[in-house]
Each structure stands twice: as C-alpha cells, then as structure tokens.
C-alpha positions, 0 to 999 in steps of 0.5 A: 500500500505504501508503495502504491501511494508513493507511486501515485505521488511521484506520478502527480509530481512528474505530471505537474512539473511537465505541465509547468514546463510546457506552460513556460515553453508556450509563454516564451515569445521568440522575436525574429530579427527584422531585416531592413534594407535600403528601400524599406528604411523610410526614416533615412533622409538624403540631403544633397550637399553642394560642393563648389569647384571652379574648374577655371583654376586650370586656365589660371594656372596656365596663365600664371606659369606663362607670365612667370616664363615671360618674366624669366626670359626678360630677366635673362635677356635684359637684366639691366632693363629688368632691374631699372623697373624697380629702382627709384632713380629717374630715367635721366639719372639712369642714362647718365650713370652709364650705357645710355638708353640700354639701361632705360626700361623703355615703354614696352617693358613698362607697359608689359609689366603694368599688364602683368600687374593688372592680370596678377591682381585680377587673379588674386582678386578672383581667388579672394572672391572664390574663397569668401563668396563662392556662391556668388561666383557660381552665378557668373557664366562664360567667364563673366567675373573674369572680364568684369574684374580685369576691365575694372582694374584697367579702368581704375588705373587708367583713371589714376593715370589721367588724373595724375597727369591732369593735376601735374599739367594744371599745377605745373608739377611735372618733376614731382609727377615723375617721382610719383610715377616711379614710386607707384610703378615700383610698388605695383610691379613688385606686388604683381610679381609677388602675387603670381607665386602666392596665387599658385600656392593658394590654388595648390594648397587651398589654405585659407590662412594665406589670405589673412597673411597676404591681404594685410601685407598688401595693405601695408605696402600700399599704405607705404606707397601712399605715404611716399606720394604724400611726402612728395606732395608736401615737398612742394610749396604749391600744395597744402596738407588739405590739397594733398588729402583731397588729391589722395582721396580722389586718386586712391579712395574714391575709385576703389569705393566705386569699384567695390560698388560695381562688383557688389551690384553685379554679383549681389555680394 
C-alpha cells in the first residue's frame, strides 16, 4: 500500500512539473530579427550637399606659369632693363650713370609689366572672391567675373593715370609727377610679381590662412606707397596738407569705393 501511494505521488509530481514546463515553453515569445534594407528604411533622409569647384583654376594656372616664363626670359635677356623697373632713380639719372638708353626700361617693358600687374591682381582678386563668396561666383557664366574684374582694374588705373597727369599739367608739377610715377610703378610691379607665386600656392594648397597673411601685407605696402606720394606732395610749396588729402582721396579712395560698388551690384555680394 505504501508503495502504491508513493507511486501515485511521484506520478502527480512528474505530471505537474511537465505541465509547468510546457506552460513556460508556450509563454516564451521568440522575436525574429527584422531585416531592413535600403528601400524599406523610410526614416533615412538624403540631403544633397553642394560642393563648389571652379574648374577655371586650370586656365589660371596656365596663365600664371606663362607670365612667370615671360618674366624669366626678360630677366635673362635684359637684366639691366629688368632691374631699372624697380629702382627709384629717374630715367635721366639712369642714362647718365652709364650705357645710355640700354639701361632705360623703355615703354614696352613698362607697359608689359603694368599688364602683368593688372592680370596678377585680377587673379588674386578672383581667388579672394572664390574663397569668401563662392556662391556668388557660381552665378557668373562664360567667364563673366573674369572680364568684369580685369576691365575694372584697367579702368581704375587708367583713371589714376589721367588724373595724375591732369593735376601735374594744371599745377605745373611735372618733376614731382615723375617721382610719383616711379614710386607707384615700383610698388605695383613688385606686388604683381609677388602675387603670381602666392596665387599658385593658394590654388595648390587651398589654405585659407594665406589670405589673412597676404591681404594685410598688401595693405601695408600700399599704405607705404601712399605715404611716399604724400611726402612728395608736401615737398612742394604749391600744395597744402588739405590739397594733398583731397588729391589722395580722389586718386586712391574714391575709385576703389566705386569699384567695390560695381562688383557688389553685379554679383549681389
């Protein structure tokens, strides 16, 4: 009897355990991983990013290398004429010092280096606009920005040339004008030559810090040139300090403000 009672108790325990285990197994929820592909992912949003790239820089590079080659040839063939472009001596004094006309730079070389300066300054201005106003640059098509900048600088220096010679003719100060022309020429020619390798460095390195170094240096160089012109004017008894200030404003500041205004209107900068 005891054996049968133990048998029945064991049977009940085994049955209850089996029921519980089955209940636990039934209550387990097996979660299958949901495979999400690119098409099914509705939460993914693609935002296009505009990357500004100016392919015209290749042409600028070719122009810079061509100009550097021309400068190198001139320096090799006529070193005396090349050096006279960066001297403070007058042409008459250069001719008295020796070799006569062979050491005079000549109108051809002066005109050529003025052209190089305008092209070099235009290229550097284009790089500045591309760095700080890239979106506005993209609005210009078919080299419009290049044409406007080069034409603007041509007009600017032609205006300064006419104003300088007109003032010298009115006040009979041709000797002072020669000194002013030499100082202005030396500063601008040096600036034009230095901007060529600097522009190449900017194009190939694309380092924005270069602008913050070169632009203040150019401002200091031009300020030194203006101070020298003011000293030349002060050496004459014809001009007072007020006349010199008016002359420098008309010669330097007003045309630059007009140029900036024109660029602002054309490209909405």
